[in-house]
KOLGU-4560 file (N, C-alpha, C; in nm, 3 decimals, padded with zeros to 5 digits):
<recs>
<n_xx: 09.687 n_yy: 08.691 n_zz: 09.268 ca_xx: 09.748 ca_yy: 08.806 ca_zz: 09.203 c_xx: 09.744 c_yy: 08.924 c_zz: 09.298 mol: A seq: 1 type: UNK>
<n_xx: 09.852 n_yy: 08.998 n_zz: 09.304 ca_xx: 09.861 ca_yy: 09.113 ca_zz: 09.393 c_xx: 09.817 c_yy: 09.241 c_zz: 09.325 mol: A seq: 2 type: UNK>
<n_xx: 09.825 n_yy: 09.348 n_zz: 09.402 ca_xx: 09.777 ca_yy: 09.477 ca_zz: 09.352 c_xx: 09.865 c_yy: 09.534 c_zz: 09.243 mol: A seq: 3 type: UNK>
<n_xx: 09.994 n_yy: 09.507 n_zz: 09.246 ca_xx: 10.083 ca_yy: 09.554 ca_zz: 09.140 c_xx: 10.048 c_yy: 09.493 c_zz: 09.006 mol: A seq: 4 type: UNK>
<n_xx: 10.020 n_yy: 09.363 n_zz: 09.006 ca_xx: 09.981 ca_yy: 09.296 ca_zz: 08.882 c_xx: 09.845 c_yy: 09.345 c_zz: 08.835 mol: A seq: 5 type: UNK>
<n_xx: 09.754 n_yy: 09.369 n_zz: 08.929 ca_xx: 09.624 ca_yy: 09.426 ca_zz: 08.892 c_xx: 09.643 c_yy: 09.561 c_zz: 08.824 mol: A seq: 6 type: UNK>
<n_xx: 09.728 n_yy: 09.644 n_zz: 08.883 ca_xx: 09.754 ca_yy: 09.775 ca_zz: 08.825 c_xx: 09.811 c_yy: 09.763 c_zz: 08.685 mol: A seq: 7 type: UNK>
<n_xx: 09.905 n_yy: 09.673 n_zz: 08.666 ca_xx: 09.965 ca_yy: 09.654 ca_zz: 08.532 c_xx: 09.859 c_yy: 09.611 c_zz: 08.431 mol: A seq: 8 type: UNK>
<n_xx: 09.773 n_yy: 09.519 n_zz: 08.470 ca_xx: 09.667 ca_yy: 09.474 ca_zz: 08.379 c_xx: 09.571 c_yy: 09.587 c_zz: 08.345 mol: A seq: 9 type: UNK>
<n_xx: 09.538 n_yy: 09.669 n_zz: 08.442 ca_xx: 09.448 ca_yy: 09.782 ca_zz: 08.417 c_xx: 09.513 c_yy: 09.882 c_zz: 08.323 mol: A seq: 10 type: UNK>
<n_xx: 09.641 n_yy: 09.911 n_zz: 08.345 ca_xx: 09.713 ca_yy: 10.001 ca_zz: 08.255 c_xx: 09.714 c_yy: 09.946 c_zz: 08.112 mol: A seq: 11 type: UNK>
<n_xx: 09.738 n_yy: 09.817 n_zz: 08.099 ca_xx: 09.738 ca_yy: 09.755 ca_zz: 07.966 c_xx: 09.601 c_yy: 09.767 c_zz: 07.900 mol: A seq: 12 type: UNK>
<n_xx: 09.495 n_yy: 09.739 n_zz: 07.976 ca_xx: 09.359 ca_yy: 09.749 ca_zz: 07.919 c_xx: 09.324 c_yy: 09.891 c_zz: 07.877 mol: A seq: 13 type: UNK>
<n_xx: 09.373 n_yy: 09.987 n_zz: 07.952 ca_xx: 09.342 ca_yy: 10.127 ca_zz: 07.922 c_xx: 09.444 c_yy: 10.188 c_zz: 07.826 mol: A seq: 14 type: UNK>
<n_xx: 09.540 n_yy: 10.107 n_zz: 07.780 ca_xx: 09.642 ca_yy: 10.151 ca_zz: 07.686 c_xx: 09.714 c_yy: 10.277 c_zz: 07.738 mol: A seq: 15 type: UNK>
<n_xx: 09.755 n_yy: 10.270 n_zz: 07.866 ca_xx: 09.823 ca_yy: 10.381 ca_zz: 07.929 c_xx: 09.960 c_yy: 10.334 c_zz: 07.979 mol: A seq: 16 type: UNK>
<n_xx: 10.059 n_yy: 10.418 n_zz: 07.962 ca_xx: 10.192 ca_yy: 10.383 ca_zz: 08.011 c_xx: 10.208 c_yy: 10.424 c_zz: 08.157 mol: A seq: 17 type: UNK>
<n_xx: 10.307 n_yy: 10.366 n_zz: 08.220 ca_xx: 10.338 ca_yy: 10.403 ca_zz: 08.358 c_xx: 10.377 c_yy: 10.551 c_zz: 08.364 mol: A seq: 18 type: UNK>
<n_xx: 10.454 n_yy: 10.596 n_zz: 08.268 ca_xx: 10.497 ca_yy: 10.736 ca_zz: 08.267 c_xx: 10.378 c_yy: 10.831 c_zz: 08.252 mol: A seq: 19 type: UNK>
<n_xx: 10.284 n_yy: 10.794 n_zz: 08.168 ca_xx: 10.165 ca_yy: 10.879 ca_zz: 08.151 c_xx: 10.083 c_yy: 10.883 c_zz: 08.280 mol: A seq: 20 type: UNK>
<n_xx: 10.063 n_yy: 10.767 n_zz: 08.341 ca_xx: 09.989 ca_yy: 10.763 ca_zz: 08.468 c_xx: 10.061 c_yy: 10.845 c_zz: 08.573 mol: A seq: 21 type: UNK>
<n_xx: 10.191 n_yy: 10.831 n_zz: 08.583 ca_xx: 10.269 ca_yy: 10.905 ca_zz: 08.682 c_xx: 10.255 c_yy: 11.055 c_zz: 08.661 mol: A seq: 22 type: UNK>
<n_xx: 10.265 n_yy: 11.098 n_zz: 08.539 ca_xx: 10.254 ca_yy: 11.241 ca_zz: 08.508 c_xx: 10.117 c_yy: 11.293 c_zz: 08.546 mol: A seq: 23 type: UNK>
<n_xx: 10.013 n_yy: 11.222 n_zz: 08.506 ca_xx: 09.876 ca_yy: 11.268 ca_zz: 08.533 c_xx: 09.841 c_yy: 11.263 c_zz: 08.681 mol: A seq: 24 type: UNK>
<n_xx: 09.897 n_yy: 11.168 n_zz: 08.755 ca_xx: 09.865 ca_yy: 11.152 ca_zz: 08.898 c_xx: 09.960 c_yy: 11.231 c_zz: 08.988 mol: A seq: 25 type: UNK>
<n_xx: 10.068 n_yy: 11.283 n_zz: 08.932 ca_xx: 10.164 ca_yy: 11.355 ca_zz: 09.014 c_xx: 10.243 c_yy: 11.263 c_zz: 09.106 mol: A seq: 26 type: UNK>
<n_xx: 10.273 n_yy: 11.145 n_zz: 09.056 ca_xx: 10.347 ca_yy: 11.043 ca_zz: 09.131 c_xx: 10.474 c_yy: 11.012 c_zz: 09.052 mol: A seq: 27 type: UNK>
<n_xx: 10.582 n_yy: 10.986 n_zz: 09.123 ca_xx: 10.707 ca_yy: 10.950 ca_zz: 09.055 c_xx: 10.690 c_yy: 10.819 c_zz: 08.979 mol: A seq: 28 type: UNK>
<n_xx: 10.735 n_yy: 10.814 n_zz: 08.855 ca_xx: 10.725 ca_yy: 10.688 ca_zz: 08.779 c_xx: 10.792 c_yy: 10.571 c_zz: 08.850 mol: A seq: 29 type: UNK>
<n_xx: 10.902 n_yy: 10.599 n_zz: 08.922 ca_xx: 10.970 ca_yy: 10.491 ca_zz: 08.993 c_xx: 10.880 c_yy: 10.429 c_zz: 09.100 mol: A seq: 30 type: UNK>
<n_xx: 10.792 n_yy: 10.509 n_zz: 09.158 ca_xx: 10.698 ca_yy: 10.456 ca_zz: 09.258 c_xx: 10.603 c_yy: 10.357 c_zz: 09.193 mol: A seq: 31 type: UNK>
<n_xx: 10.551 n_yy: 10.392 n_zz: 09.078 ca_xx: 10.457 ca_yy: 10.303 ca_zz: 09.009 c_xx: 10.529 c_yy: 10.178 c_zz: 08.958 mol: A seq: 32 type: UNK>
<n_xx: 10.647 n_yy: 10.195 n_zz: 08.900 ca_xx: 10.725 ca_yy: 10.079 ca_zz: 08.856 c_xx: 10.752 c_yy: 09.985 c_zz: 08.974 mol: A seq: 33 type: UNK>
<n_xx: 10.785 n_yy: 10.042 n_zz: 09.088 ca_xx: 10.813 ca_yy: 09.962 ca_zz: 09.207 c_xx: 10.690 c_yy: 09.883 c_zz: 09.252 mol: A seq: 34 type: UNK>
<n_xx: 10.575 n_yy: 09.946 n_zz: 09.251 ca_xx: 10.450 ca_yy: 09.878 ca_zz: 09.289 c_xx: 10.425 c_yy: 09.759 c_zz: 09.196 mol: A seq: 35 type: UNK>
<n_xx: 10.444 n_yy: 09.782 n_zz: 09.067 ca_xx: 10.418 ca_yy: 09.676 ca_zz: 08.969 c_xx: 10.522 c_yy: 09.564 c_zz: 08.981 mol: A seq: 36 type: UNK>
<n_xx: 10.648 n_yy: 09.600 n_zz: 08.991 ca_xx: 10.753 ca_yy: 09.499 ca_zz: 08.995 c_xx: 10.750 c_yy: 09.414 c_zz: 09.120 mol: A seq: 37 type: UNK>
<n_xx: 10.726 n_yy: 09.478 n_zz: 09.234 ca_xx: 10.723 ca_yy: 09.404 ca_zz: 09.360 c_xx: 10.586 c_yy: 09.340 c_zz: 09.385 mol: A seq: 38 type: UNK>
<n_xx: 10.487 n_yy: 09.379 n_zz: 09.303 ca_xx: 10.350 ca_yy: 09.331 ca_zz: 09.321 c_xx: 10.306 c_yy: 09.359 c_zz: 09.466 mol: A seq: 39 type: UNK>
<n_xx: 10.337 n_yy: 09.479 n_zz: 09.509 ca_xx: 10.323 ca_yy: 09.517 ca_zz: 09.650 c_xx: 10.194 c_yy: 09.594 c_zz: 09.677 mol: A seq: 40 type: UNK>
<n_xx: 10.165 n_yy: 09.608 n_zz: 09.804 ca_xx: 10.053 ca_yy: 09.691 ca_zz: 09.847 c_xx: 10.082 c_yy: 09.836 c_zz: 09.810 mol: A seq: 41 type: UNK>
<n_xx: 09.975 n_yy: 09.911 n_zz: 09.794 ca_xx: 09.985 ca_yy: 10.051 ca_zz: 09.754 c_xx: 09.932 c_yy: 10.137 c_zz: 09.869 mol: A seq: 42 type: UNK>
<n_xx: 10.003 n_yy: 10.242 n_zz: 09.903 ca_xx: 09.952 ca_yy: 10.334 ca_zz: 10.005 c_xx: 09.818 c_yy: 10.391 c_zz: 09.960 mol: A seq: 43 type: UNK>
<n_xx: 09.730 n_yy: 10.416 n_zz: 10.055 ca_xx: 09.596 ca_yy: 10.461 ca_zz: 10.022 c_xx: 09.597 c_yy: 10.591 c_zz: 09.943 mol: A seq: 44 type: UNK>
<n_xx: 09.677 n_yy: 10.689 n_zz: 09.983 ca_xx: 09.677 ca_yy: 10.817 ca_zz: 09.912 c_xx: 09.725 c_yy: 10.802 c_zz: 09.768 mol: A seq: 45 type: UNK>
<n_xx: 09.822 n_yy: 10.716 n_zz: 09.747 ca_xx: 09.870 ca_yy: 10.689 ca_zz: 09.611 c_xx: 09.763 c_yy: 10.616 c_zz: 09.531 mol: A seq: 46 type: UNK>
<n_xx: 09.701 n_yy: 10.517 n_zz: 09.593 ca_xx: 09.595 ca_yy: 10.441 ca_zz: 09.525 c_xx: 09.477 c_yy: 10.531 c_zz: 09.489 mol: A seq: 47 type: UNK>
<n_xx: 09.446 n_yy: 10.626 n_zz: 09.574 ca_xx: 09.335 ca_yy: 10.718 ca_zz: 09.546 c_xx: 09.364 c_yy: 10.801 c_zz: 09.422 mol: A seq: 48 type: UNK>
<n_xx: 09.485 n_yy: 10.853 n_zz: 09.412 ca_xx: 09.523 ca_yy: 10.931 ca_zz: 09.293 c_xx: 09.514 c_yy: 10.844 c_zz: 09.168 mol: A seq: 49 type: UNK>
<n_xx: 09.569 n_yy: 10.723 n_zz: 09.177 ca_xx: 09.570 ca_yy: 10.633 ca_zz: 09.062 c_xx: 09.428 c_yy: 10.594 c_zz: 09.022 mol: A seq: 50 type: UNK>
<n_xx: 09.345 n_yy: 10.559 n_zz: 09.120 ca_xx: 09.209 ca_yy: 10.516 ca_zz: 09.089 c_xx: 09.128 c_yy: 10.629 c_zz: 09.025 mol: A seq: 51 type: UNK>
<n_xx: 09.153 n_yy: 10.753 n_zz: 09.069 ca_xx: 09.083 ca_yy: 10.866 ca_zz: 09.008 c_xx: 09.124 c_yy: 10.885 c_zz: 08.862 mol: A seq: 52 type: UNK>
<n_xx: 09.253 n_yy: 10.873 n_zz: 08.834 ca_xx: 09.301 ca_yy: 10.889 ca_zz: 08.697 c_xx: 09.250 c_yy: 10.776 c_zz: 08.608 mol: A seq: 53 type: UNK>
<n_xx: 09.253 n_yy: 10.653 n_zz: 08.660 ca_xx: 09.213 ca_yy: 10.537 ca_zz: 08.579 c_xx: 09.063 c_yy: 10.511 c_zz: 08.581 mol: A seq: 54 type: UNK>
<n_xx: 08.990 n_yy: 10.586 n_zz: 08.664 ca_xx: 08.845 ca_yy: 10.570 ca_zz: 08.677 c_xx: 08.809 c_yy: 10.425 c_zz: 08.712 mol: A seq: 55 type: UNK>
<n_xx: 08.870 n_yy: 10.378 n_zz: 08.822 ca_xx: 08.847 ca_yy: 10.241 ca_zz: 08.871 c_xx: 08.816 c_yy: 10.247 c_zz: 09.020 mol: A seq: 56 type: UNK>
<n_xx: 08.751 n_yy: 10.144 n_zz: 09.075 ca_xx: 08.729 ca_yy: 10.141 ca_zz: 09.219 c_xx: 08.863 c_yy: 10.127 c_zz: 09.291 mol: A seq: 57 type: UNK>
<n_xx: 08.880 n_yy: 10.200 n_zz: 09.397 ca_xx: 09.007 ca_yy: 10.198 ca_zz: 09.470 c_xx: 09.040 c_yy: 10.059 c_zz: 09.524 mol: A seq: 58 type: UNK>
<n_xx: 08.939 n_yy: 09.982 n_zz: 09.560 ca_xx: 08.966 ca_yy: 09.849 ca_zz: 09.617 c_xx: 09.022 c_yy: 09.751 c_zz: 09.514 mol: A seq: 59 type: UNK>
<n_xx: 09.024 n_yy: 09.787 n_zz: 09.388 ca_xx: 09.086 ca_yy: 09.699 ca_zz: 09.289 c_xx: 09.238 c_yy: 09.707 c_zz: 09.293 mol: A seq: 60 type: UNK>
<n_xx: 09.291 n_yy: 09.812 n_zz: 09.359 ca_xx: 09.437 ca_yy: 09.824 ca_zz: 09.369 c_xx: 09.485 c_yy: 09.851 c_zz: 09.511 mol: A seq: 61 type: UNK>
<n_xx: 09.395 n_yy: 09.861 n_zz: 09.608 ca_xx: 09.437 ca_yy: 09.890 ca_zz: 09.745 c_xx: 09.339 c_yy: 09.832 c_zz: 09.845 mol: A seq: 62 type: UNK>
<n_xx: 09.389 n_yy: 09.755 n_zz: 09.942 ca_xx: 09.302 ca_yy: 09.697 ca_zz: 10.042 c_xx: 09.292 c_yy: 09.781 c_zz: 10.168 mol: A seq: 63 type: UNK>
<n_xx: 09.383 n_yy: 09.877 n_zz: 10.186 ca_xx: 09.392 ca_yy: 09.954 ca_zz: 10.309 c_xx: 09.314 c_yy: 10.084 c_zz: 10.301 mol: A seq: 64 type: UNK>
<n_xx: 09.182 n_yy: 10.076 n_zz: 10.285 ca_xx: 09.097 ca_yy: 10.193 ca_zz: 10.277 c_xx: 09.052 c_yy: 10.231 c_zz: 10.418 mol: A seq: 65 type: UNK>
<n_xx: 09.097 n_yy: 10.346 n_zz: 10.469 ca_xx: 09.059 ca_yy: 10.384 ca_zz: 10.606 c_xx: 08.912 c_yy: 10.422 c_zz: 10.619 mol: A seq: 66 type: UNK>
<n_xx: 08.841 n_yy: 10.432 n_zz: 10.509 ca_xx: 08.701 ca_yy: 10.474 ca_zz: 10.512 c_xx: 08.604 c_yy: 10.359 c_zz: 10.489 mol: A seq: 67 type: UNK>
<n_xx: 08.650 n_yy: 10.235 n_zz: 10.500 ca_xx: 08.566 ca_yy: 10.118 ca_zz: 10.476 c_xx: 08.476 c_yy: 10.079 c_zz: 10.593 mol: A seq: 68 type: UNK>
<n_xx: 08.490 n_yy: 10.143 n_zz: 10.706 ca_xx: 08.413 ca_yy: 10.103 ca_zz: 10.824 c_xx: 08.268 c_yy: 10.130 c_zz: 10.812 mol: A seq: 69 type: UNK>
</recs>
């Protein structure tokens, strides 16, 4: 399972819509829909905003953490 599917599952568990997440994170809803639909990697800065809003570890939705060293 990719990061987009992980994000969708987390949103479902937290009973949050893509539009609500987008509004709270200051990200375009189309960006979040695209991540979920393509099941694609998420840019670190976008993942950081999302993880802060959803109160989840960033590595659950993004593997490219520049601070992992």
